[in-house]
C-alpha positions as CSV (number, residue, x, y, z in Angstrom):
1,X,81.0,132.5,128.4
2,X,82.5,129.3,127.1
3,X,81.8,128.6,123.3
4,X,83.7,125.5,122.4
5,X,80.3,123.7,122.0
6,X,79.7,125.7,118.8
7,X,82.1,123.4,116.9
8,X,79.7,120.5,117.6
9,X,76.5,122.2,116.4
10,X,74.5,120.7,113.5
11,X,74.2,124.3,112.2
12,X,78.0,124.6,111.6
13,X,77.7,123.3,108.0
14,X,74.5,125.0,107.1
15,X,73.9,128.5,105.7
16,X,73.3,131.0,108.5
17,X,70.1,132.2,106.9
18,X,68.6,128.8,107.8
19,X,68.6,130.0,111.4
20,X,67.5,133.5,110.7
21,X,64.2,132.8,108.8
22,X,61.7,135.4,107.7
23,X,58.6,133.3,108.3
24,X,57.1,130.6,110.5
25,X,57.9,127.8,108.0
26,X,61.6,128.7,108.2
27,X,61.4,128.7,112.0
28,X,60.0,125.2,112.0
29,X,62.8,124.0,109.6
30,X,65.4,125.5,112.0
31,X,63.7,123.9,115.0
32,X,63.8,120.5,113.3
33,X,67.5,120.8,112.8
34,X,68.0,121.9,116.4
35,X,65.9,119.1,117.8
36,X,68.6,116.6,116.9
37,X,71.5,118.8,117.8
38,X,73.9,117.6,120.6
39,X,74.5,121.1,121.8
40,X,70.9,122.4,121.8
41,X,71.0,123.2,125.5
42,X,74.3,125.2,125.6
43,X,73.2,127.0,122.4
44,X,69.9,128.2,124.0
45,X,71.7,129.2,127.2
46,X,74.2,131.2,125.1
47,X,71.4,133.1,123.3
48,X,69.6,133.8,126.6
49,X,72.8,134.9,128.4
50,X,73.8,137.2,125.5
51,X,70.2,138.4,125.0
52,X,70.4,137.5,121.3
53,X,67.2,138.9,119.8
54,X,67.2,137.4,116.3
55,X,67.2,133.9,114.9
56,X,66.6,130.4,116.2
57,X,69.0,129.4,118.9
58,X,68.8,126.1,120.7
59,X,65.6,125.3,119.0
60,X,63.9,128.5,120.3
61,X,62.6,131.4,118.3
62,X,62.9,135.0,119.4
63,X,59.5,134.9,120.9
64,X,60.1,131.7,122.8
65,X,63.4,133.0,124.2
66,X,61.7,136.2,125.4
67,X,59.1,134.0,127.2
68,X,61.8,131.9,128.8
69,X,63.7,135.0,129.9
70,X,60.5,136.5,131.4
71,X,59.7,133.2,133.2
72,X,63.2,133.0,134.7
73,X,63.1,136.6,135.8
74,X,59.8,135.9,137.5
75,X,61.2,132.8,139.2
76,X,64.2,134.8,140.4
77,X,62.0,137.5,141.9
78,X,59.8,134.9,143.6
79,X,62.9,133.1,145.0
80,X,64.3,136.5,146.2
81,X,61.0,137.4,147.9
82,X,60.9,134.1,149.6
83,X,64.5,134.5,150.9
84,X,63.7,138.0,152.1
85,X,60.5,136.8,153.9
86,X,62.5,133.9,155.4
87,X,65.2,136.3,156.7
88,X,62.5,138.6,158.2
89,X,61.0,135.6,160.1
90,X,64.3,134.6,161.6
């Protein structure tokens, strides 16, 4: 996976612990930084693709990324079921 986007992240000049908070207040601080980041999208996709479990990536907490991953898996299954049904009809 391509990672040149990392050089453009707002996080590059901040301490890593900012994005690995131990409480909800810390998560909110990290989210605010991410909200204005030009590479928020690629950052989130990187974390999802690599199944990164800790920290705030692309403005999403661990819990939010797990939810996104579950939703995507569900959507893939649904799309796969539709294509299987369509093939059976043909």
